All heavy atoms as an XYZ file, in Angstrom:
695
protein
N     -16.921     18.092     24.280
C     -16.162     17.901     23.069
C     -16.678     18.859     21.993
O     -17.816     18.711     21.560
C     -16.280     16.434     22.643
C     -15.053     15.960     21.929
O     -14.066     16.696     21.824
N     -15.107     14.728     21.426
N     -15.881     19.782     21.587
C     -16.268     20.775     20.593
C     -16.131     20.194     19.201
O     -15.107     19.676     18.831
C     -15.384     22.031     20.734
C     -15.605     23.129     19.764
C     -16.993     23.727     19.956
C     -14.546     24.210     19.946
N     -17.209     20.222     18.434
C     -17.158     19.768     17.053
C     -17.151     20.965     16.144
O     -18.063     21.781     16.126
C     -18.378     18.868     16.740
C     -18.329     17.560     17.461
C     -19.416     16.632     16.983
C     -19.302     15.318     17.716
N     -20.136     14.311     17.111
N     -16.074     21.056     15.366
C     -15.915     22.168     14.437
C     -16.432     21.790     13.079
O     -16.176     20.672     12.590
C     -14.440     22.575     14.351
C     -13.805     23.055     15.649
C     -12.320     23.293     15.420
C     -14.493     24.298     16.163
N     -17.128     22.694     12.419
C     -17.601     22.460     11.059
C     -16.960     23.487     10.142
O     -16.663     24.601     10.515
C     -19.138     22.577     11.011
C     -19.822     21.490     11.809
C     -21.302     21.550     11.634
C     -21.969     20.448     12.414
N     -23.376     20.410     12.253
N     -16.721     23.086      8.900
C     -16.163     23.995      7.910
C     -14.674     24.157      7.973
O     -14.130     25.118      7.477
N     -13.966     23.147      8.555
C     -12.517     23.247      8.637
C     -11.854     23.302      7.274
O     -10.991     24.111      7.012
C     -11.945     22.048      9.436
C     -12.437     21.972     10.900
C     -11.917     20.764     11.601
C     -12.476     19.440     11.144
N     -13.894     19.200     11.355
N     -12.314     22.449      6.365
C     -11.752     22.450      5.005
C     -12.075     23.743      4.288
O     -11.267     24.276      3.562
C     -12.302     21.283      4.217
O     -11.897     20.067      4.784
N     -13.257     24.265      4.546
C     -13.655     25.542      3.868
C     -12.758     26.683      4.317
O     -12.278     27.472      3.484
C     -15.087     25.858      4.184
O     -15.949     24.886      3.642
N     -12.474     26.782      5.623
C     -11.632     27.874      6.085
C     -10.194     27.752      5.562
O      -9.565     28.710      5.148
C     -11.646     28.053      7.631
C     -10.956     29.367      8.057
C     -10.968     26.882      8.312
C     -11.676     30.587      7.722
N      -9.699     26.511      5.503
C      -8.349     26.295      4.938
C      -8.317     26.659      3.462
O      -7.376     27.290      2.981
C      -7.893     24.843      5.156
C      -7.591     24.494      6.602
C      -7.302     22.989      6.714
C      -6.402     25.284      7.120
N      -9.338     26.268      2.713
C      -9.413     26.625      1.292
C      -9.482     28.123      1.109
O      -8.880     28.683      0.172
C     -10.578     25.915      0.610
C     -10.292     24.480      0.332
O      -9.175     24.103      0.006
N     -11.296     23.618      0.399
N     -10.205     28.812      1.961
C     -10.282     30.272      1.877
C      -8.929     30.896      2.165
O      -8.524     31.839      1.470
C     -11.317     30.765      2.869
N      -8.205     30.377      3.153
C      -6.914     30.965      3.504
C      -5.889     30.829      2.399
O      -5.025     31.706      2.224
C      -6.365     30.287      4.779
C      -7.095     30.614      6.086
C      -6.609     29.728      7.202
C      -6.923     32.078      6.397
N      -5.967     29.739      1.602
C      -4.972     29.568      0.541
C      -5.499     30.077     -0.821
O      -4.843     29.930     -1.831
C      -4.522     28.098      0.427
C      -5.669     27.192      0.032
C      -3.846     27.619      1.709
C      -5.255     25.790     -0.350
N      -6.662     30.693     -0.825
C      -7.202     31.289     -2.035
C      -7.936     30.344     -2.960
O      -8.199     30.692     -4.099
N      -8.285     29.177     -2.489
C      -9.050     28.178     -3.309
C     -10.552     28.442     -3.209
O     -11.311     27.932     -3.995
C      -8.740     26.771     -2.857
C      -7.295     26.346     -3.108
C      -6.961     26.130     -4.540
O      -7.833     25.666     -5.302
O      -5.844     26.497     -4.963
N     -10.963     29.241     -2.198
C     -12.379     29.533     -2.013
C     -12.405     30.998     -1.609
O     -11.534     31.488     -0.895
C     -12.947     28.648     -0.897
C     -14.370     28.958     -0.540
S     -14.924     28.003      0.891
C     -15.296     26.464      0.117
N     -13.405     31.714     -2.058
C     -13.495     33.133     -1.771
C     -14.636     33.422     -0.824
O     -15.726     32.873     -0.967
C     -13.624     33.935     -3.074
C     -12.469     33.648     -3.996
C     -12.557     32.743     -5.026
C     -11.264     34.340     -3.789
C     -11.464     32.466     -5.824
C     -10.169     34.069     -4.604
C     -10.283     33.162     -5.629
O      -9.182     32.899     -6.428
N     -14.387     34.264      0.149
C     -15.413     34.625      1.112
C     -16.361     35.669      0.500
O     -15.952     36.445     -0.349
C     -14.795     35.166      2.385
C     -13.983     36.433      2.202
C     -13.461     36.912      3.533
C     -12.663     38.166      3.324
N     -13.364     39.240      2.685
N     -17.617     35.658      0.903
C     -18.576     36.623      0.412
C     -18.655     37.829      1.303
O     -18.888     38.954      0.854
C     -19.953     35.974      0.235
C     -19.927     34.911     -0.867
C     -21.285     34.259     -1.033
O     -22.136     34.266     -0.161
N     -21.492     33.714     -2.228
N     -18.519     37.598      2.611
C     -18.580     38.714      3.569
C     -17.547     38.466      4.664
O     -17.029     37.375      4.813
C     -19.980     38.826      4.205
O     -20.264     37.637      4.926
C     -21.029     39.101      3.172
N     -17.300     39.504      5.449
C     -16.404     39.387      6.592
C     -14.955     39.576      6.188
O     -14.638     40.002      5.070
N     -14.085     39.276      7.136
C     -12.638     39.425      6.863
C     -11.873     38.359      7.571
O     -12.333     37.712      8.516
C     -12.125     40.811      7.277
C     -12.260     41.084      8.762
C     -11.742     42.491      9.062
C     -11.799     42.725     10.550
N     -11.267     44.028     10.900
N     -10.662     38.118      7.083
C      -9.770     37.127      7.676
C      -8.477     37.856      8.028
O      -7.892     38.520      7.173
C      -9.490     35.977      6.655
C     -10.753     35.242      6.299
C      -8.440     35.034      7.225
C     -10.578     34.226      5.194
N      -8.053     37.692      9.269
C      -6.796     38.274      9.728
C      -5.801     37.137      9.948
O      -6.095     36.142     10.594
C      -6.982     39.028     11.036
C      -7.832     40.267     10.851
O      -7.709     40.955      9.858
N      -8.671     40.524     11.809
N      -4.603     37.295      9.385
C      -3.561     36.315      9.568
C      -2.376     37.021     10.196
O      -1.874     37.988      9.650
C      -3.159     35.676      8.235
C      -4.344     34.973      7.576
C      -1.988     34.715      8.405
C      -4.114     34.494      6.182
N      -1.951     36.511     11.339
C      -0.773     37.080     12.033
C       0.343     36.034     11.908
O       0.266     34.985     12.483
C      -1.083     37.377     13.480
C      -2.211     38.314     13.675
N      -2.069     39.681     13.491
C      -3.536     38.143     13.964
C      -3.230     40.287     13.701
N      -4.119     39.363     13.985
N       1.342     36.313     11.109
C       2.422     35.370     10.898
C       2.341     34.796      9.486
O       1.791     35.388      8.577
N       2.899     33.604      9.315
C       2.887     32.986      7.991
C       2.110     31.696      8.008
O       1.832     31.116      9.073
C       4.339     32.742      7.561
O       4.987     31.898      8.460
N       1.757     31.229      6.821
C       0.959     29.993      6.693
C       1.711     29.037      5.787
O       2.291     29.441      4.776
C      -0.404     30.316      6.046
C      -1.233     31.185      6.970
C      -1.135     29.024      5.709
C      -2.583     31.595      6.333
N       1.741     27.788      6.159
C       2.264     26.737      5.318
C       1.144     25.748      5.044
O       0.331     25.459      5.922
C       3.423     26.000      6.007
N       1.076     25.245      3.848
C      -0.011     24.342      3.461
C       0.568     23.117      2.774
O       1.352     23.246      1.838
C      -1.008     25.059      2.530
C      -2.063     24.188      1.975
C      -3.085     23.690      2.776
C      -2.098     23.860      0.617
C      -4.074     22.892      2.278
C      -3.100     23.049      0.106
C      -4.100     22.583      0.940
O      -5.072     21.776      0.440
N       0.224     21.947      3.241
C       0.652     20.665      2.646
C      -0.608     19.889      2.302
O      -1.240     19.319      3.192
C       1.540     19.900      3.570
N      -1.027     19.863      1.042
C      -2.251     19.167      0.699
C      -2.085     17.659      0.863
O      -0.991     17.124      0.804
C      -2.427     19.505     -0.796
C      -1.083     19.808     -1.283
C      -0.353     20.406     -0.135
N      -3.237     17.006      1.114
C      -3.212     15.552      1.316
C      -3.660     14.856      0.014
O      -4.686     14.191     -0.033
C      -4.124     15.201      2.478
C      -3.640     15.726      3.784
C      -4.548     15.349      4.925
O      -5.646     14.819      4.731
N      -4.120     15.609      6.136
N      -2.849     15.037     -0.996
C      -3.134     14.377     -2.278
C      -2.083     13.296     -2.495
O      -0.976     13.583     -2.932
C      -3.067     15.415     -3.431
C      -4.066     16.578     -3.293
C      -3.788     17.602     -4.380
C      -5.484     16.085     -3.394
N      -2.423     12.052     -2.144
C      -1.415     10.986     -2.291
C      -1.114     10.667     -3.748
O      -2.015     10.731     -4.610
C      -2.078      9.815     -1.607
C      -3.538     10.061     -1.741
C      -3.703     11.558     -1.713
N       0.123     10.372     -4.030
C       0.511      9.899     -5.342
C       1.761      9.071     -5.202
O       2.504      9.239     -4.247
C       0.689     11.042     -6.341
C       1.714     11.999     -5.976
C       1.630     13.062     -5.118
C       3.124     11.974     -6.398
N       2.826     13.688     -5.007
C       3.763     13.045     -5.770
C       3.827     11.146     -7.251
C       5.095     13.336     -6.000
C       5.171     11.436     -7.437
C       5.762     12.544     -6.829
N       2.019      8.214     -6.185
C       3.185      7.400     -6.142
C       3.889      7.394     -7.470
O       3.261      7.675     -8.506
C       2.849      5.907     -5.744
C       1.815      5.339     -6.701
C       2.397      5.830     -4.291
C       1.557      3.865     -6.518
N       5.177      7.093     -7.454
C       5.938      6.955     -8.684
C       5.853      5.505     -9.139
O       5.685      4.614     -8.331
C       7.413      7.289     -8.438
C       7.655      8.670     -7.869
C       9.103      8.839     -7.508
O       9.974      8.814     -8.370
N       9.381      9.012     -6.235
N       5.965      5.279    -10.429
C       6.076      3.905    -10.954
C       7.494      3.421    -10.673
O       8.355      3.533    -11.522
C       5.740      3.856    -12.449
C       4.313      4.196    -12.720
O       3.448      3.810    -11.926
N       4.042      4.925    -13.798
N       7.680      2.932     -9.488
C       9.030      2.486     -9.029
C       8.816      1.591     -7.829
O       7.686      1.233     -7.474
C       9.849      3.723     -8.637
N       9.914      1.202     -7.179
C       9.810      0.341     -6.000
C       9.309      1.158     -4.817
O       9.352      2.381     -4.823
C      11.158     -0.260     -5.681
O      12.045      0.721     -5.187
N       8.837      0.441     -3.815
C       8.416      1.115     -2.576
C       9.571      1.929     -2.011
O       9.433      3.049     -1.606
C       7.917      0.083     -1.552
C       6.649     -0.629     -2.114
C       7.600      0.739     -0.223
C       6.184     -1.800     -1.271
N      10.784      1.299     -2.008
C      11.953      1.980     -1.467
C      12.213      3.284     -2.230
O      12.471      4.332     -1.619
C      13.188      1.096     -1.566
C      14.431      1.773     -1.016
C      15.688      0.931     -1.217
N      15.596     -0.299     -0.391
C      16.551     -1.209     -0.366
N      17.651     -1.046     -1.069
N      16.400     -2.273      0.402
N      12.143      3.258     -3.558
C      12.367      4.467     -4.351
C      11.311      5.526     -4.060
O      11.608      6.739     -4.076
C      12.426      4.119     -5.853
C      13.625      3.325     -6.240
C      13.555      2.816     -7.657
O      12.523      2.214     -8.016
O      14.529      2.978     -8.367
N      10.079      5.114     -3.785
C       9.027      6.059     -3.439
C       9.320      6.694     -2.071
O       8.971      7.863     -1.852
C       7.664      5.383     -3.451
C       7.054      5.426     -4.798
O       6.377      6.356     -5.180
N       7.271      4.372     -5.603
N       9.905      5.967     -1.157
C      10.233      6.496      0.163
C      11.431      7.423      0.077
O      11.439      8.501      0.633
C      10.479      5.338      1.154
C       9.174      4.598      1.412
C      11.084      5.876      2.464
C       9.318      3.307      2.203
N      12.443      6.974     -0.687
C      13.680      7.804     -0.812
C      13.428      9.061     -1.624
O      14.108     10.091     -1.417
C      14.784      6.964     -1.436
C      15.304      5.813     -0.582
C      16.303      4.972     -1.378
C      15.924      6.301      0.696
N      12.521      9.020     -2.570
C      12.176     10.160     -3.390
C      13.412     10.876     -3.976
O      13.586     12.061     -3.870
C      11.326     11.149     -2.577
C      10.411     11.986     -3.407
C       9.353     11.439     -4.053
C      10.668     13.373     -3.563
C       8.512     12.220     -4.832
C       9.843     14.137     -4.327
C       8.749     13.578     -4.948
N      14.293     10.059     -4.543
C      15.486     10.614     -5.217
C      16.697     10.757     -4.331
O      17.779     11.093     -4.834
N      16.565     10.599     -3.024
C      17.720     10.706     -2.147
C      18.553      9.418     -2.205
O      18.034      8.357     -2.496
C      17.258     10.965     -0.697
C      16.526     12.237     -0.440
C      15.973     12.262      1.007
C      17.458     13.420     -0.699
N      19.839      9.491     -1.890
C      20.672      8.288     -1.895
C      20.246      7.377     -0.752
O      19.788      7.814      0.308
C      22.060      8.832     -1.666
C      21.946     10.190     -1.146
C      20.611     10.722     -1.611
N      20.405      6.047     -0.970
C      20.052      5.049      0.027
C      21.076      5.015      1.142
O      22.261      4.770      0.881
C      19.921      3.673     -0.649
C      19.615      2.554      0.309
C      18.409      2.466      0.932
C      20.574      1.572      0.548
C      18.123      1.398      1.797
C      20.303      0.505      1.410
C      19.053      0.426      2.026
O      18.786     -0.594      2.886
N      20.665      5.249      2.342
C      21.509      5.178      3.544
C      20.813      4.156      4.436
O      19.797      4.452      5.057
C      21.575      6.549      4.233
C      22.331      6.502      5.548
O      22.218      5.589      6.353
N      23.109      7.541      5.780
N      21.353      2.950      4.458
C      20.686      1.820      5.123
C      20.300      2.119      6.561
O      19.182      1.863      6.982
C      21.559      0.575      5.089
C      20.865     -0.654      5.631
C      21.742     -1.886      5.460
C      21.006     -3.111      5.978
N      21.792     -4.360      5.749
N      21.213      2.678      7.354
C      20.950      2.961      8.751
C      19.785      3.960      8.909
O      18.842      3.712      9.694
C      22.210      3.499      9.423
C      22.105      3.663     10.904
C      23.442      4.090     11.497
C      23.340      4.243     13.008
N      24.607      4.668     13.608
N      19.826      5.052      8.187
C      18.770      6.078      8.288
C      17.452      5.512      7.719
O      16.392      5.725      8.326
C      19.197      7.339      7.547
C      18.153      8.410      7.623
C      17.965      9.111      8.831
C      17.383      8.778      6.544
C      16.984     10.126      8.925
C      16.406      9.737      6.622
C      16.223     10.424      7.814
N      17.540      4.854      6.600
C      16.334      4.264      5.983
C      15.626      3.316      6.951
O      14.409      3.382      7.128
C      16.720      3.514      4.703
C      15.568      2.872      3.961
C      14.723      3.621      3.163
C      15.314      1.503      4.086
C      13.687      3.043      2.487
C      14.290      0.898      3.400
C      13.462      1.686      2.584
O      12.396      1.123      1.950
N      16.397      2.455      7.616
C      15.799      1.491      8.584
C      15.167      2.239      9.765
O      14.142      1.766     10.280
C      16.805      0.479      9.063
C      17.100     -0.537      7.994
O      16.271     -0.819      7.125
N      18.295     -1.114      7.995
N      15.749      3.345     10.199
C      15.113      4.153     11.244
C      13.749      4.678     10.800
O      12.783      4.694     11.559
C      16.011      5.320     11.640
C      17.175      4.951     12.535
C      17.916      6.233     12.939
C      19.055      5.936     13.898
N      19.759      7.160     14.306
N      13.704      5.146      9.544
C      12.454      5.677      9.008
C      11.391      4.570      8.944
O      10.249      4.747      9.332
C      12.677      6.341      7.632
C      11.345      6.674      6.969
C      13.572      7.518      7.756
N      11.787      3.397      8.407
C      10.893      2.259      8.279
C      10.352      1.837      9.661
O       9.173      1.552      9.796
C      11.584      1.055      7.578
C      12.062      1.451      6.161
C      10.705     -0.164      7.559
C      10.986      2.131      5.343
N      11.220      1.834     10.640
C      10.813      1.475     12.000
C       9.866      2.503     12.579
O       8.811      2.176     13.152
C      12.063      1.370     12.894
C      11.967      0.302     13.953
C      13.252      0.105     14.696
O      14.203     -0.387     14.077
O      13.288      0.491     15.866
N      10.172      3.791     12.397
C       9.330      4.864     12.925
C       7.941      4.861     12.285
O       6.967      5.219     12.941
C      10.009      6.206     12.683
N       7.886      4.433     11.024
C       6.584      4.413     10.335
C       5.875      3.052     10.423
O       4.822      2.869      9.839
C       6.803      4.730      8.841
S       7.412      6.433      8.585
N       6.510      2.110     11.166
C       5.915      0.780     11.372
C       5.623      0.076     10.056
O       4.562     -0.519      9.869
C       4.630      0.853     12.227
S       4.900      1.579     13.826
N       6.583      0.134      9.114
C       6.376     -0.463      7.801
C       6.991     -1.876      7.652
O       6.747     -2.541      6.653
C       6.937      0.453      6.698
C       6.179      1.743      6.499
C       6.936      2.664      5.552
C       4.782      1.489      5.974
N       7.785     -2.275      8.595
C       8.505     -3.523      8.483
C       7.555     -4.709      8.241
O       7.781     -5.520      7.327
C       9.372     -3.804      9.720
C      10.291     -4.965      9.571
C      11.234     -5.095     10.740
C      12.133     -6.301     10.502
N      13.048     -6.547     11.572
N       6.495     -4.818      9.015
C       5.558     -5.929      8.824
C       4.829     -5.856      7.490
O       4.502     -6.865      6.916
C       4.536     -6.027     10.001
O       3.856     -4.760     10.108
C       5.184     -6.355     11.307
N       4.614     -4.628      7.007
C       3.975     -4.490      5.681
C       4.904     -5.036      4.582
O       4.475     -5.729      3.685
C       3.681     -3.019      5.401
C       2.613     -2.467      6.304
O       1.589     -3.154      6.547
O       2.771     -1.316      6.788
N       6.196     -4.695      4.674
C       7.166     -5.166      3.677
C       7.289     -6.668      3.714
O       7.534     -7.268      2.663
C       8.539     -4.505      3.904
C       8.570     -3.014      3.699
C       9.621     -2.304      4.166
C       7.574     -2.358      3.022
C       9.675     -0.898      3.980
C       7.579     -0.979      2.826
C       8.672     -0.283      3.302
N       7.121     -7.277      4.863
C       7.274     -8.730      4.952
C       6.148     -9.492      4.206
O       6.292    -10.643      3.856
C       7.244     -9.129      6.443
C       8.514     -8.725      7.169
C       8.428     -8.901      8.675
O       7.331     -9.309      9.203
O       9.420     -8.642      9.378
N       5.101     -8.812      3.846
C       3.978     -9.444      3.114
C       4.277     -9.505      1.629
O       3.616    -10.252      0.900
C       2.695     -8.613      3.324
C       2.223     -8.670      4.765
C       0.972     -7.820      4.973
O       0.182     -7.662      4.067
N       0.784     -7.327      6.193
N       5.278     -8.749      1.152
C       5.607     -8.748     -0.283
C       6.826     -9.659     -0.542
O       7.751     -9.664      0.244
C       5.965     -7.326     -0.759
C       4.833     -6.335     -0.561
C       4.997     -5.266      0.302
C       3.654     -6.462     -1.239
C       3.954     -4.353      0.481
C       2.612     -5.568     -1.088
C       2.775     -4.506     -0.211
N       6.796    -10.409     -1.629
C       7.899    -11.287     -1.966
C       9.227    -10.530     -2.093
O      10.259    -11.021     -1.674
C       7.616    -12.040     -3.242
C       6.488    -13.057     -3.217
C       6.216    -13.633     -4.596
C       6.815    -14.172     -2.232
N       9.172     -9.342     -2.632
C      10.380     -8.544     -2.848
C      10.558     -7.478     -1.791
O      11.388     -6.545     -1.952
C      10.401     -7.919     -4.238
O      10.356     -8.915     -5.230
N       9.794     -7.548     -0.700
C       9.907     -6.544      0.384
C       9.728     -5.133     -0.165
O       8.815     -4.875     -0.918
N      10.596     -4.235      0.316
C      10.478     -2.818     -0.144
C      10.999     -2.589     -1.565
O      10.897     -1.486     -2.083
C      11.197     -1.879      0.834
C      12.696     -2.061      0.869
O      13.192     -3.138      0.442
O      13.370     -1.154      1.302
N      11.497     -3.653     -2.189
C      11.900     -3.534     -3.604
C      10.782     -3.890     -4.527
O      10.919     -3.912     -5.755
C      13.142     -4.436     -3.863
C      14.391     -3.981     -3.078
C      15.534     -4.989     -3.361
C      14.792     -2.580     -3.405
N       9.572     -4.157     -4.015
C       8.397     -4.446     -4.790
C       8.024     -3.249     -5.632
O       7.985     -2.109     -5.139
C       7.219     -4.836     -3.872
O       7.619     -5.950     -3.101
C       5.965     -5.117     -4.622
N       7.763     -3.486     -6.918
C       7.380     -2.400     -7.824
C       5.923     -2.035     -7.555
O       5.038     -2.910     -7.432
C       7.547     -2.843     -9.263
C       8.966     -3.052     -9.699
C       9.719     -1.753     -9.889
O       9.118     -0.765    -10.383
O      10.913     -1.720     -9.540
N       5.631     -0.748     -7.503
C       4.246     -0.286     -7.336
C       3.933      0.728     -8.437
O       4.854      1.176     -9.159
C       4.010      0.337     -5.962
C       5.015      1.491     -5.681
C       4.137     -0.699     -4.866
C       4.753      2.239     -4.418
N       2.700      1.059     -8.605
C       2.275      1.934     -9.656
C       1.644      1.138    -10.767
O       1.050      0.105    -10.526
N       1.754      1.588    -12.006
C       1.121      0.956    -13.134
C       1.671     -0.451    -13.361
O       0.979     -1.334    -13.751
C       1.304      1.788    -14.385
C       0.459      3.067    -14.350
C       0.685      3.917    -15.624
O       1.130      3.340    -16.635
O       0.389      5.087    -15.572
N       2.976     -0.638    -13.105
C       3.614     -1.928    -13.321
C       3.372     -2.899    -12.158
O       3.485     -4.100    -12.334
C       5.118     -1.755    -13.514
C       5.505     -0.933    -14.705
C       7.012     -0.759    -14.734
C       7.415      0.297    -15.714
N       8.883      0.561    -15.652
N       3.147     -2.373    -10.953
C       3.103     -3.197     -9.749
C       1.702     -3.656     -9.397
O       0.744     -3.418    -10.026
């Protein structure tokens, strides 16, 4: 089992958040970066999932099922309409 060290450092260097002192980096192709900085809107869970898109019950339920969120919603009195954020 190979254990890699410095994974975050190399990613930060590739996106320009960290600068190398020596050596070079070759990139063949393109790079996409999606940071893992969680945040939520002061709105319902459903509104946070939809993120401004219109509510489509059939598609929404597929997403909830795929993410295994149904049992989580059952714990809240208002289900996915529960307000989260500063008010929730």
